[in-house]
KOLMI-536229 format. One record per residue (C-alpha): z negated, y negated, x negated; residue in one letter. Coordinates in pm, whole numbers, padded with zeros to 5 digits, always signed. Example, Ala and Ser with C-alpha at 12.3 -4.5 7.8 and 13.67 -1.06 7.14 Angstrom:
# residues 2
-00780+00450-01230A/-00714+00106-01367S/
//
This chain:
# residues 235
+04982-01942-00518X/+04747-02090-00741X/+04503-02223-00487X/+04573-01853-00273X/+04476-01651-00616X/+04161-01900-00615X/+04052-01850-00241X/+04133-01452-00317X/+03870-01472-00630X/+03618-01705-00451X/+03632-01496-00150X/+03575-01156-00365X/+03283-01312-00551X/+03132-01431-00230X/+03170-01110-00099X/+02987-00901-00377X/+02716-01184-00402X/+02645-01121-00003X/+02630-00757-00061X/+02434-00792-00366X/+02147-00994-00158X/+02141-00805+00113X/+02066-00461-00073X/+01781-00657-00219X/+01435-00744-00037X/+01199-01025-00137X/+00854-00978-00050X/+00698-01264+00177X/+00416-01475+00075X/+00112-01345+00270X/-00149-01585+00149X/-00340-01445-00108X/-00685-01511-00170X/-00627-01843-00429X/-00995-01882-00553X/-01054-01562-00745X/-01315-01429-01069X/-01066-01176-01220X/-01353-01077-01405X/-01519-00951-01084X/-01238-00769-00973X/-01277-00549-01262X/-01391-00178-01287X/-01376+00112-01048X/-01291+00101-00664X/-01281+00372-00376X/-01026+00339-00150X/-01196+00341+00233X/-00871+00281+00379X/-00453+00288+00334X/-00333+00117+00634X/+00068+00115+00658X/+00236-00194+00817X/+00616-00085+00819X/+00795+00099+01077X/+00871+00426+00962X/+01015+00675+01214X/+00887+00960+01010X/+00541+00846+01016X/+00294+00915+01290X/+00148+00610+01461X/-00245+00551+01505X/-00496+00692+01249X/-00616+00968+01080X/-00933+01089+00861X/-00835+01259+00529X/-01081+01474+00301X/-01010+01270-00020X/-01167+00988-00160X/-00866+00811-00401X/-01007+00545-00652X/-00873+00248-00821X/-00974+00144-01165X/-00845-00223-01236X/-00866-00333-01614X/-00781-00645-01834X/-00542-00615-02072X/-00490-01032-02170X/-00546-01340-02006X/-00213-01272-01769X/-00220-00914-01824X/-00401-00627-01627X/-00377-00268-01568X/-00416-00074-01246X/-00519+00319-01238X/-00423+00499-00923X/-00665+00819-00887X/-00606+01092-00672X/-00700+01486-00660X/-00332+01539-00699X/-00225+01276-00965X/-00309+01000-01159X/-00091+00656-01174X/-00117+00390-01436X/+00039+00103-01399X/+00099-00288-01557X/+00008-00580-01372X/+00138-00913-01465X/+00022-01277-01328X/+00338-01489-01286X/+00157-01787-01241X/-00264-01815-01345X/-00269-02132-01065X/-00217-01816-00836X/-00414-01539-00931X/-00390-01360-00594X/+00001-01252-00673X/+00034-00975-00893X/+00390-00867-01021X/+00418-00437-01108X/+00747-00308-01270X/+00615+00025-01210X/+00428+00285-01350X/+00449+00326-01730X/+00332+00674-01745X/+00122+00959-01475X/-00045+01269-01496X/+00053+01479-01159X/+00070+01808-01045X/+00307+01703-00729X/+00602+01471-00671X/+00487+01170-00538X/+00580+00853-00349X/+00385+00629-00525X/+00520+00680-00817X/+00860+00483-00744X/+00633+00166-00677X/+00806-00124-00778X/+00680-00482-00641X/+00405-00717-00552X/+00041-00670-00524X/-00132-00943-00351X/-00513-00991-00309X/-00546-01075+00023X/-00961-01085-00009X/-01200-01024-00308X/-01552-01021-00217X/-01881-00924-00399X/-01841-00516-00286X/-01513-00515-00103X/-01144-00625-00185X/-00823-00597+00033X/-00477-00545-00179X/-00139-00550-00009X/+00148-00357-00192X/+00512-00487-00118X/+00793-00294-00254X/+01083-00451-00333X/+01317-00120-00370X/+01555+00011-00039X/+01270+00174+00120X/+01056-00196+00140X/+00755-00010+00204X/+00439-00248+00263X/+00051-00133+00304X/-00278-00206+00220X/-00580-00071+00098X/-00955-00151+00131X/-01162-00125-00115X/-01513-00104-00179X/-01761-00039-00498X/-01908+00217-00308X/-01792+00500-00061X/-01919+00314+00240X/-01846-00044+00433X/-02009-00154+00718X/-01778-00166+01036X/-01829-00537+01054X/-01704-00571+00695X/-01407-00337+00828X/-01327-00512+01092X/-01347-00841+00910X/-01071-00735+00674X/-00842-00531+00955X/-00843-00874+01142X/-00746-01085+00870X/-00464-00882+00762X/-00354-00936+01151X/-00378-01295+01127X/-00160-01266+00828X/+00110-01075+00988X/+00017-00751+00871X/-00004-00536+01177X/-00115-00172+01159X/+00113+00120+01198X/-00066+00388+01057X/-00454+00378+00934X/-00548+00633+00688X/-00957+00694+00610X/-01060+00830+00310X/-01369+00859+00131X/-01578+00990+00467X/-01458+00654+00688X/-01458+00735+01041X/-01561+01074+01051X/-01542+01025+01453X/-01188+00981+01448X/-01065+01356+01401X/-00715+01344+01418X/-00409+01101+01482X/-00508+00887+01784X/-00156+00856+01917X/+00155+01076+01811X/+00558+00973+01864X/+00672+01289+02003X/+00613+01523+01767X/+00311+01682+01514X/+00338+01605+01134X/+00256+01890+00959X/+00279+01704+00661X/+00134+01380+00537X/+00151+01152+00236X/-00146+00974+00111X/+00051+00732-00087X/+00054+00961-00390X/-00009+01312-00280X/+00142+01534-00049X/-00141+01616+00252X/-00139+01900+00424X/-00313+01942+00781X/-00586+02128+00609X/-00683+01801+00401X/-00712+01666+00797X/-01079+01648+00899X/-01096+01874+01201X/-00806+02064+01387X/-00546+01969+01679X/-00691+02297+01861X/-01037+02244+01858X/-00982+01820+01931X/-00774+01925+02243X/-01035+02166+02349X/-01285+01910+02337X/-01115+01685+02516X/-01040+01898+02817X/
//
């Protein structure tokens, strides 16, 4: 009876532990840049592209151009603590970032927003997870955000000091992300990038009338061009 009782207890504990781990998600190591001068990353950056990597049936596949120009500001609080401010027309979010390993300065941890100013409900307010600095050079940088919550979202942002990057620079970042296993699902061009790409290149069965740009709901009026004019020009 004692052995049976112990067996039942062990099976119960094993089931609880298995269920707990199945409900958690651990962000992979995408091999962020290991040699960084963090001071060179401080200041304001324009978001040129937002690249979604994780499959989401609610999301169109392809790319769109949005009439917005969000910004990210990075500041230093201490040797191992940073602050990140994500600013859009309808929302501003403030995040505290922690560097757990100074020998790997390209790997950051965010526990979520500590305060916010928003006129609309936002997906980005729920961000908790890791931020990996995939590339950081003089005038541009690529960050990959991975959430550890149930939605398990995965996306990258291409940042630049100015509102423009050359096609060669953009292509170089996109190729690097794909080599790290970060295949693009949906790319959102912002700050006037890729103006010739007026609307979605590929749709998955239906047209989406509302879109979210990490941090704000974006309607079709925020997309450069319209469906009718795009279709007419192709006929």
